[in-house]
Backbone as CSV, one residue per row, in Angstrom:
resi,resn,N_x,N_y,N_z,CA_x,CA_y,CA_z,C_x,C_y,C_z
1,MET,0.844,-1.192,0.000,0.000,0.000,0.000,0.883,1.248,0.000
2,MET,0.576,2.207,-0.864,1.367,3.429,-0.969,0.918,4.430,0.090
3,MET,1.905,5.087,0.709,1.624,6.101,1.731,1.953,7.474,1.179
4,LYS,1.104,8.439,1.439,1.388,9.809,1.030,2.431,10.413,1.958
5,ALA,3.351,11.189,1.363,4.367,11.855,2.170,3.710,12.902,3.063
6,MET,4.111,12.892,4.325,3.561,13.865,5.270,4.188,15.231,5.033
7,THR,3.383,16.241,5.017,3.896,17.599,4.863,3.475,18.429,6.063
8,THR,4.347,19.331,6.465,4.037,20.203,7.598,3.155,21.349,7.125
9,PRO,1.995,21.557,7.720,1.131,22.661,7.283,1.787,24.010,7.553
10,VAL,1.481,24.960,6.674,2.025,26.308,6.839,1.262,27.021,7.950
11,ILE,1.989,27.439,8.969,1.382,28.146,10.094,1.570,29.656,9.953
12,LYS,2.756,30.048,9.492,3.075,31.462,9.359,3.732,31.739,8.008
13,ASP,3.328,32.857,7.394,3.999,33.360,6.194,4.972,34.451,6.623
14,LEU,6.251,34.152,6.535,7.290,35.125,6.869,7.829,35.719,5.577
15,VAL,7.678,37.021,5.405,8.144,37.709,4.201,9.346,38.574,4.563
16,LEU,10.421,38.392,3.824,11.626,39.207,3.967,11.642,40.225,2.835
17,LEU,11.534,41.487,3.177,11.543,42.551,2.168,12.945,43.141,2.093
18,GLY,13.622,42.912,0.970,14.973,43.423,0.778,16.019,42.344,0.969
19,GLY,17.141,42.533,0.274,18.222,41.546,0.325,19.402,42.009,1.137
20,GLY,19.139,42.673,2.264,20.219,43.167,3.109,20.942,42.060,3.851
21,HIS,21.987,42.447,4.585,22.856,41.469,5.243,22.100,40.583,6.230
22,SER,21.181,41.165,6.997,20.468,40.355,7.988,19.577,39.315,7.321
23,HIS,19.002,39.659,6.169,18.167,38.696,5.457,19.009,37.624,4.780
24,VAL,20.192,37.988,4.338,21.114,36.979,3.801,21.418,35.939,4.875
25,GLU,21.684,36.405,6.085,21.977,35.488,7.190,20.748,34.667,7.568
26,THR,19.557,35.284,7.514,18.323,34.552,7.805,18.110,33.426,6.810
27,LEU,18.310,33.713,5.533,18.157,32.690,4.496,19.166,31.568,4.684
28,ARG,20.391,31.929,4.998,21.425,30.915,5.217,21.046,30.014,6.392
29,SER,20.548,30.617,7.457,20.156,29.848,8.640,18.980,28.921,8.339
30,PHE,17.997,29.429,7.571,16.859,28.591,7.190,17.307,27.418,6.333
31,GLY,18.289,27.658,5.470,18.785,26.579,4.630,19.415,25.464,5.435
32,MET,20.080,25.824,6.522,20.745,24.822,7.355,19.792,24.205,8.377
33,ARG,18.858,25.029,8.885,17.924,24.534,9.897,16.531,25.102,9.629
34,PRO,15.773,24.479,8.723,14.429,24.975,8.405,13.533,24.982,9.646
35,VAL,12.615,25.927,9.670,11.662,26.032,10.779,10.331,25.444,10.320
36,PRO,9.890,24.344,10.899,8.638,23.718,10.469,7.458,24.681,10.576
37,GLY,6.621,24.677,9.546,5.411,25.486,9.567,5.581,26.914,9.109
38,VAL,6.807,27.306,8.759,7.064,28.674,8.307,7.328,28.675,6.804
39,LYS,6.501,29.407,6.077,6.721,29.606,4.649,7.523,30.888,4.476
40,LEU,8.649,30.786,3.816,9.578,31.911,3.695,9.528,32.483,2.284
41,THR,9.360,33.799,2.184,9.342,34.493,0.895,10.303,35.671,0.954
42,LEU,11.135,35.787,-0.065,12.048,36.926,-0.182,11.567,37.829,-1.303
43,VAL,11.352,39.098,-0.992,10.969,40.099,-1.989,12.140,41.051,-2.163
44,SER,12.653,41.140,-3.382,13.821,41.991,-3.604,13.778,42.619,-4.989
45,ARG,14.150,43.892,-5.043,14.249,44.595,-6.329,15.442,44.093,-7.121
46,ASP,16.504,43.692,-6.403,17.742,43.252,-7.046,17.957,41.767,-6.803
47,ILE,18.484,41.089,-7.815,18.789,39.667,-7.689,20.153,39.459,-7.048
48,HIS,21.067,40.382,-7.288,22.405,40.302,-6.701,22.555,41.401,-5.651
49,THR,22.909,41.011,-4.453,23.081,41.991,-3.379,24.556,42.122,-3.034
50,PRO,25.065,43.349,-2.941,26.491,43.538,-2.671,26.814,43.376,-1.194
51,TYR,28.035,42.897,-0.932,28.538,42.864,0.435,29.332,44.142,0.650
52,SER,28.830,45.022,1.515,29.388,46.371,1.632,30.835,46.375,2.095
53,GLY,31.235,45.381,2.883,32.608,45.341,3.362,33.633,45.170,2.258
54,MET,33.187,44.645,1.104,34.097,44.428,-0.023,33.980,45.519,-1.080
55,LEU,33.130,46.526,-0.829,32.920,47.580,-1.818,34.203,48.319,-2.188
56,PRO,35.017,48.763,-1.212,36.261,49.446,-1.609,37.159,48.575,-2.473
57,GLY,37.201,47.273,-2.191,37.994,46.366,-3.016,37.458,46.259,-4.431
58,TYR,36.127,46.322,-4.571,35.523,46.314,-5.905,35.831,47.611,-6.638
59,VAL,35.684,48.743,-5.934,35.950,50.047,-6.542,37.402,50.147,-6.990
60,SER,38.316,49.637,-6.179,39.742,49.747,-6.508,40.174,48.770,-7.587
61,GLY,39.311,47.795,-7.921,39.641,46.848,-8.975,40.203,45.532,-8.490
62,PHE,40.298,45.342,-7.177,40.826,44.087,-6.641,39.812,42.953,-6.767
63,TYR,38.525,43.275,-6.699,37.473,42.272,-6.776,36.616,42.500,-8.012
64,ALA,36.166,41.395,-8.613,35.199,41.470,-9.702,33.786,41.520,-9.110
65,PHE,32.811,41.791,-9.961,31.416,41.912,-9.514,30.967,40.668,-8.753
66,ASP,31.231,39.493,-9.327,30.766,38.249,-8.711,31.454,37.959,-7.384
67,ASP,32.654,38.499,-7.198,33.390,38.252,-5.953,32.703,38.871,-4.745
68,CYS,32.040,39.997,-4.942,31.498,40.741,-3.794,29.980,40.892,-3.851
69,HIS,29.330,40.056,-4.648,27.866,40.068,-4.701,27.322,38.672,-4.407
70,ILE,26.200,38.633,-3.730,25.540,37.380,-3.381,24.356,37.182,-4.309
71,ASP,24.273,36.000,-4.922,23.175,35.663,-5.820,21.966,35.254,-4.970
72,LEU,20.991,36.137,-4.875,19.839,35.875,-4.015,18.970,34.737,-4.528
73,SER,18.965,34.509,-5.838,18.158,33.409,-6.371,18.698,32.069,-5.893
74,GLN,20.015,31.921,-5.881,20.620,30.683,-5.407,20.457,30.534,-3.895
75,LEU,20.587,31.648,-3.182,20.441,31.596,-1.728,19.006,31.260,-1.335
76,ALA,18.034,31.840,-2.043,16.628,31.538,-1.765,16.329,30.065,-2.034
77,LYS,16.902,29.539,-3.100,16.718,28.119,-3.423,17.283,27.247,-2.313
78,PHE,18.459,27.606,-1.819,19.088,26.860,-0.728,18.212,26.882,0.525
79,ALA,17.560,28.021,0.768,16.733,28.176,1.968,15.333,27.597,1.809
80,GLY,14.984,27.167,0.590,13.629,26.701,0.347,12.623,27.830,0.330
81,ALA,13.097,29.032,0.007,12.242,30.219,0.004,11.766,30.540,-1.407
82,THR,10.653,31.235,-1.491,10.157,31.749,-2.765,10.756,33.130,-2.992
83,LEU,11.350,33.344,-4.161,11.922,34.649,-4.495,10.957,35.417,-5.385
84,VAL,10.587,36.603,-4.958,9.745,37.496,-5.755,10.610,38.674,-6.176
85,HIS,10.889,38.745,-7.482,11.750,39.809,-8.021,10.869,41.010,-8.347
86,ALA,10.705,41.885,-7.378,9.823,43.043,-7.543,10.177,44.081,-6.489
87,GLU,9.716,45.307,-6.728,9.935,46.393,-5.775,8.614,46.744,-5.102
88,ALA,8.571,46.619,-3.797,7.367,46.986,-3.056,7.247,48.507,-2.988
89,ILE,6.026,48.999,-3.117,5.815,50.448,-3.087,5.000,50.894,-1.875
90,HIS,4.417,49.929,-1.151,3.604,50.315,0.015,3.475,49.130,0.962
91,ILE,3.533,49.420,2.259,3.274,48.422,3.294,1.990,48.809,4.018
92,ASP,1.051,47.874,4.069,-0.198,48.081,4.804,-0.124,47.258,6.090
93,PRO,0.290,47.861,7.209,0.464,47.084,8.440,-0.847,46.575,9.028
94,GLN,-1.947,47.326,8.812,-3.233,46.871,9.339,-3.728,45.637,8.572
95,GLY,-3.662,45.715,7.256,-4.105,44.595,6.441,-3.047,43.538,6.236
96,ARG,-1.829,43.799,6.728,-0.697,42.882,6.559,-0.510,42.514,5.092
97,GLU,-0.298,43.550,4.308,-0.101,43.360,2.874,1.073,44.193,2.382
98,LEU,1.778,43.619,1.410,2.754,44.367,0.619,2.109,44.676,-0.715
99,ARG,2.303,45.895,-1.197,1.720,46.260,-2.487,2.818,46.620,-3.472
100,PHE,2.534,46.324,-4.733,3.509,46.485,-5.800,2.912,47.293,-6.940
101,GLU,3.781,47.739,-7.838,3.342,48.507,-8.998,2.667,47.620,-10.027
102,SER,3.214,46.415,-10.239,2.765,45.611,-11.382,2.460,44.160,-11.022
103,ARG,2.073,43.910,-9.769,1.664,42.565,-9.388,0.669,42.674,-8.231
104,PRO,-0.094,41.611,-7.997,-1.099,41.661,-6.928,-0.448,41.830,-5.556
105,PRO,-1.220,42.319,-4.579,-0.692,42.457,-3.220,-0.287,41.101,-2.643
106,MET,0.605,41.126,-1.677,1.076,39.909,-1.024,0.735,39.978,0.463
107,ARG,0.048,38.960,0.951,-0.283,38.885,2.365,0.896,38.319,3.144
108,TYR,0.971,38.698,4.408,2.009,38.144,5.272,1.488,38.049,6.702
109,ASP,2.099,37.158,7.462,1.861,37.103,8.904,2.937,37.884,9.643
110,LEU,4.164,37.707,9.178,5.307,38.419,9.750,6.098,39.052,8.620
111,LEU,6.507,40.295,8.814,7.273,41.012,7.793,8.563,41.542,8.406
112,SER,9.671,41.275,7.722,10.968,41.830,8.118,11.463,42.709,6.980
113,VAL,11.927,43.912,7.312,12.363,44.870,6.297,13.857,45.134,6.454
114,ASP,14.600,44.886,5.390,16.039,45.174,5.373,16.400,45.615,3.961
115,ILE,16.107,46.877,3.660,16.292,47.387,2.299,17.478,48.333,2.190
116,GLY,18.253,48.469,3.265,19.420,49.342,3.204,19.054,50.802,3.409
117,ILE,20.055,51.645,3.220,19.926,53.080,3.492,19.883,53.867,2.191
118,THR,18.988,54.831,2.122,18.972,55.790,1.021,19.117,57.182,1.614
119,PRO,20.249,57.856,1.380,20.477,59.163,2.000,19.484,60.214,1.517
120,GLY,19.232,61.193,2.368,18.338,62.286,2.000,19.076,63.369,1.238
121,ALA,19.510,63.050,0.026,20.300,63.999,-0.767,19.498,65.232,-1.155
122,SER,18.176,65.115,-1.141,17.343,66.243,-1.572,17.481,67.453,-0.650
123,SER,18.000,67.245,0.565,18.156,68.362,1.500,19.358,69.235,1.165
124,ILE,20.224,68.764,0.259,21.399,69.533,-0.161,21.151,70.056,-1.571
125,PRO,21.138,71.363,-1.777,20.861,71.917,-3.107,21.804,71.350,-4.171
126,GLY,21.227,70.800,-5.237,22.013,70.294,-6.358,22.478,68.870,-6.220
127,ALA,22.345,68.278,-5.022,22.897,66.941,-4.800,22.213,65.878,-5.652
128,SER,20.893,65.942,-5.743,20.164,64.927,-6.509,20.555,64.939,-7.982
129,LYS,20.873,66.124,-8.503,21.175,66.255,-9.926,22.627,65.956,-10.252
130,TYR,23.545,66.351,-9.373,24.957,66.330,-9.738,25.803,65.292,-9.004
131,THR,25.222,64.548,-8.074,26.038,63.613,-7.304,25.562,62.177,-7.463
132,THR,26.442,61.253,-7.101,26.107,59.837,-7.010,26.253,59.423,-5.556
133,THR,25.184,58.935,-4.956,25.253,58.531,-3.555,25.862,57.135,-3.436
134,VAL,26.549,56.902,-2.336,27.143,55.586,-2.099,26.064,54.574,-1.719
135,LYS,25.033,55.032,-1.022,23.925,54.161,-0.646,22.681,54.569,-1.428
136,PRO,21.880,53.635,-1.932,22.143,52.206,-1.874,23.346,51.813,-2.724
137,ILE,24.070,50.808,-2.272,25.310,50.403,-2.932,25.058,49.975,-4.368
138,SER,23.909,49.363,-4.628,23.612,48.902,-5.984,23.642,50.051,-6.982
139,ARG,23.242,51.246,-6.537,23.249,52.404,-7.437,24.678,52.843,-7.752
140,LEU,25.541,52.800,-6.742,26.947,53.151,-6.965,27.597,52.168,-7.923
141,VAL,27.311,50.892,-7.743,27.877,49.864,-8.619,27.421,50.079,-10.054
142,GLU,26.144,50.430,-10.223,25.608,50.683,-11.563,26.312,51.856,-12.239
143,ASN,26.711,52.863,-11.442,27.332,54.065,-12.008,28.839,53.953,-12.186
144,MET,29.445,52.884,-11.663,30.896,52.739,-11.748,31.378,52.642,-13.189
145,ASP,30.685,51.870,-14.007,31.103,51.694,-15.403,31.127,53.025,-16.142
146,GLU,30.110,53.847,-15.914,30.052,55.152,-16.578,31.181,56.051,-16.092
147,LEU,31.481,56.009,-14.809,32.568,56.807,-14.257,33.911,56.389,-14.852
148,LEU,34.142,55.093,-14.945,35.401,54.595,-15.503,35.522,54.947,-16.982
149,LYS,34.395,54.920,-17.675,34.397,55.299,-19.087,34.768,56.766,-19.252
150,GLN,34.196,57.629,-18.418,34.519,59.056,-18.482,35.990,59.298,-18.171
151,ALA,36.521,58.552,-17.212,37.919,58.740,-16.807,38.892,58.339,-17.904
152,LYS,38.467,57.462,-18.807,39.327,57.077,-19.932,39.379,58.173,-20.988
153,GLU,38.351,59.011,-21.008,38.260,60.049,-22.033,38.862,61.376,-21.589
154,LYS,38.864,61.624,-20.278,39.394,62.896,-19.778,39.723,62.770,-18.298
155,ALA,40.579,63.658,-17.821,40.869,63.704,-16.386,39.651,64.255,-15.651
156,LEU,39.305,63.635,-14.555,38.122,64.042,-13.808,38.501,64.825,-12.556
157,LYS,37.590,65.670,-12.121,37.703,66.318,-10.820,36.664,65.659,-9.920
158,VAL,37.139,64.862,-8.984,36.256,64.053,-8.151,36.228,64.610,-6.734
159,ALA,35.040,64.872,-6.221,34.869,65.315,-4.835,34.025,64.285,-4.100
160,ILE,34.516,63.833,-2.975,33.786,62.877,-2.147,33.442,63.557,-0.830
161,VAL,32.157,63.524,-0.477,31.684,64.182,0.740,31.460,63.123,1.815
162,GLY,32.132,63.293,2.934,32.001,62.347,4.043,33.359,61.847,4.480
163,GLY,33.763,62.213,5.689,35.105,61.891,6.153,35.174,60.789,7.176
164,GLY,34.165,59.928,7.211,34.241,58.749,8.071,35.156,57.703,7.459
165,ALA,35.240,56.552,8.105,36.125,55.499,7.607,35.742,55.080,6.192
166,GLY,34.428,54.992,5.927,33.981,54.603,4.596,34.357,55.612,3.536
167,GLY,34.206,56.908,3.847,34.550,57.951,2.887,36.032,57.989,2.578
168,VAL,36.866,57.847,3.617,38.319,57.843,3.417,38.735,56.639,2.580
169,GLU,38.198,55.473,2.928,38.561,54.248,2.214,38.098,54.301,0.763
170,LEU,36.894,54.807,0.532,36.369,54.899,-0.826,37.183,55.876,-1.668
171,THR,37.597,56.993,-1.072,38.416,57.977,-1.788,39.729,57.365,-2.243
172,LEU,40.401,56.674,-1.344,41.685,56.048,-1.675,41.505,54.941,-2.712
173,ALA,40.417,54.178,-2.586,40.169,53.081,-3.519,39.884,53.597,-4.926
174,LEU,39.050,54.639,-5.028,38.691,55.167,-6.342,39.886,55.836,-7.004
175,GLN,40.686,56.562,-6.227,41.876,57.175,-6.806,42.827,56.104,-7.328
176,HIS,42.994,55.030,-6.565,43.855,53.922,-6.997,43.355,53.339,-8.317
177,ARG,42.044,53.139,-8.418,41.466,52.525,-9.624,41.692,53.401,-10.849
178,LEU,41.413,54.691,-10.730,41.556,55.576,-11.888,43.016,55.710,-12.300
179,GLU,43.915,55.730,-11.322,45.331,55.856,-11.640,45.856,54.581,-12.292
180,GLU,45.432,53.422,-11.803,45.855,52.156,-12.408,45.311,52.026,-13.825
181,ASP,44.073,52.438,-14.039,43.499,52.397,-15.388,44.240,53.353,-16.317
182,ARG,44.621,54.501,-15.791,45.362,55.477,-16.605,46.715,54.909,-17.014
183,LYS,47.403,54.258,-16.093,48.700,53.650,-16.403,48.546,52.511,-17.406
184,ALA,47.483,51.731,-17.240,47.257,50.598,-18.138,46.963,51.051,-19.555
185,ALA,46.444,52.276,-19.698,46.130,52.810,-21.029,47.383,53.200,-21.797
186,GLY,48.547,53.155,-21.130,49.801,53.479,-21.813,50.140,54.941,-21.715
187,ASN,49.720,55.700,-22.702,50.057,57.126,-22.739,48.811,57.935,-23.085
188,PRO,47.868,58.036,-22.143,46.643,58.790,-22.438,46.946,60.262,-22.665
189,LYS,46.109,60.899,-23.463,46.317,62.309,-23.791,46.060,63.205,-22.583
190,HIS,45.150,62.783,-21.721,44.818,63.630,-20.575,45.717,63.291,-19.385
191,GLY,45.660,64.131,-18.380,46.482,63.931,-17.192,45.775,63.114,-16.129
192,THR,46.228,63.294,-14.901,45.704,62.531,-13.774,44.451,63.192,-13.204
193,SER,43.466,62.374,-12.860,42.265,62.896,-12.202,42.624,63.416,-10.816
194,THR,41.943,64.463,-10.386,42.211,65.056,-9.076,41.075,64.735,-8.107
195,PHE,41.426,64.636,-6.832,40.458,64.229,-5.814,40.433,65.212,-4.656
196,SER,39.224,65.454,-4.146,39.029,66.223,-2.915,38.139,65.407,-1.987
197,LEU,38.494,65.398,-0.715,37.663,64.756,0.304,37.153,65.847,1.236
198,ILE,35.834,66.003,1.274,35.207,67.090,2.029,34.420,66.498,3.196
199,THR,34.645,67.037,4.384,33.958,66.516,5.557,33.447,67.646,6.445
200,ARG,32.289,67.433,7.032,31.653,68.469,7.845,32.476,68.784,9.091
201,ASN,33.086,67.751,9.673,33.928,67.936,10.848,35.364,67.562,10.475
202,GLU,36.083,66.940,11.375,37.384,66.383,11.036,37.179,64.998,10.436
203,ILE,38.211,64.466,9.781,38.094,63.099,9.293,38.183,62.128,10.469
204,LEU,37.523,60.991,10.307,37.629,59.882,11.254,37.384,60.331,12.701
205,THR,36.273,61.012,12.916,36.003,61.585,14.241,35.837,60.523,15.331
206,THR,35.494,59.298,14.946,35.321,58.243,15.949,36.614,57.474,16.197
207,HIS,37.696,57.904,15.564,38.979,57.221,15.703,39.954,58.076,16.515
208,PRO,41.018,57.457,17.033,42.016,58.221,17.797,42.697,59.287,16.945
209,LYS,43.218,60.312,17.610,43.925,61.389,16.918,45.084,60.848,16.084
210,LYS,45.742,59.833,16.587,46.871,59.261,15.853,46.416,58.727,14.501
211,ALA,45.270,58.037,14.481,44.733,57.512,13.222,44.347,58.650,12.287
212,GLN,43.758,59.710,12.837,43.403,60.866,12.013,44.643,61.444,11.336
213,ASN,45.695,61.618,12.109,46.916,62.226,11.562,47.599,61.318,10.548
214,ILE,47.543,60.011,10.783,48.130,59.069,9.819,47.439,59.209,8.471
215,PHE,46.115,59.283,8.484,45.396,59.354,7.211,45.446,60.746,6.597
216,ARG,45.612,61.774,7.403,45.875,63.096,6.816,47.177,63.046,6.014
217,ARG,48.165,62.378,6.581,49.454,62.261,5.887,49.319,61.421,4.618
218,ILE,48.588,60.311,4.704,48.414,59.445,3.532,47.683,60.187,2.421
219,LEU,46.630,60.900,2.771,45.880,61.661,1.771,46.763,62.711,1.117
220,ALA,47.584,63.393,1.920,48.491,64.408,1.369,49.517,63.771,0.445
221,GLU,50.054,62.622,0.841,51.036,61.934,0.002,50.429,61.478,-1.316
222,ARG,49.152,61.162,-1.292,48.468,60.711,-2.513,47.948,61.882,-3.337
223,GLY,48.181,63.101,-2.880,47.743,64.270,-3.635,46.261,64.537,-3.552
224,ILE,45.620,64.047,-2.509,44.182,64.246,-2.324,43.963,65.460,-1.428
225,LYS,43.199,66.426,-1.916,42.923,67.637,-1.139,41.908,67.321,-0.055
226,LEU,42.246,67.625,1.178,41.354,67.380,2.306,40.762,68.698,2.785
227,VAL,39.432,68.766,2.801,38.725,69.960,3.272,37.914,69.551,4.497
228,GLU,38.365,69.965,5.673,37.697,69.595,6.916,36.837,70.747,7.443
229,ASN,35.931,70.387,8.351,35.056,71.371,9.007,34.272,72.211,8.003
230,CYS,33.689,71.519,7.040,32.946,72.208,5.977,31.685,71.412,5.665
231,GLY,30.525,72.053,5.755,29.286,71.384,5.385,29.273,71.083,3.896
232,GLY,28.745,69.913,3.516,28.736,69.526,2.107,27.660,70.246,1.325
233,VAL,28.051,70.947,0.279,27.106,71.615,-0.616,27.479,71.258,-2.038
234,ALA,26.529,70.651,-2.796,26.836,70.242,-4.166,26.806,71.440,-5.096
């Protein structure tokens, strides 16, 4: 006599909105130790999510795209989760629904949101039109190819606003990348791109004075203009 395979009934619909680091870890954990009765769904605008700790290495050219991005489709498959490739436009907490532009609403019992940070660039005059924000990281990655293309055609004047550890590291990484590309081109007609690092306070305010002075020296040695104690205005 044939027996039907027993299946665990779905008790809770857990929806993960966004492919941030915490959701990556949640999916990995579910893949190793599934939770009976929980149906897992990942909703993400992007299929590949970047690991922010490797971003400077990607910008500097040490890492390729695949080296520092996680394939969410493969991770969702490993976790036994359903992947919905879409961008949510509204959360209805009373009705427990996610709403989308071009697909029906999605019901949930539990919702976790990890969509990363989007800076409020609109508060700085001209920033939305003339700057590229580092967050969300996917947007910076998308704009890297265009930046590198421009740098091959002419020397650029690059200003980076933000003197924390991330801003300092990104400035050094991007300068390294453009200079290495310039050298690899042989004898380009244009000169070297110039860099300025602008910060509202001092650089590395959460670090010891010794670290601040070390990086002031490194920036000066690399020919990067440091502008401290200045509010960022695009």
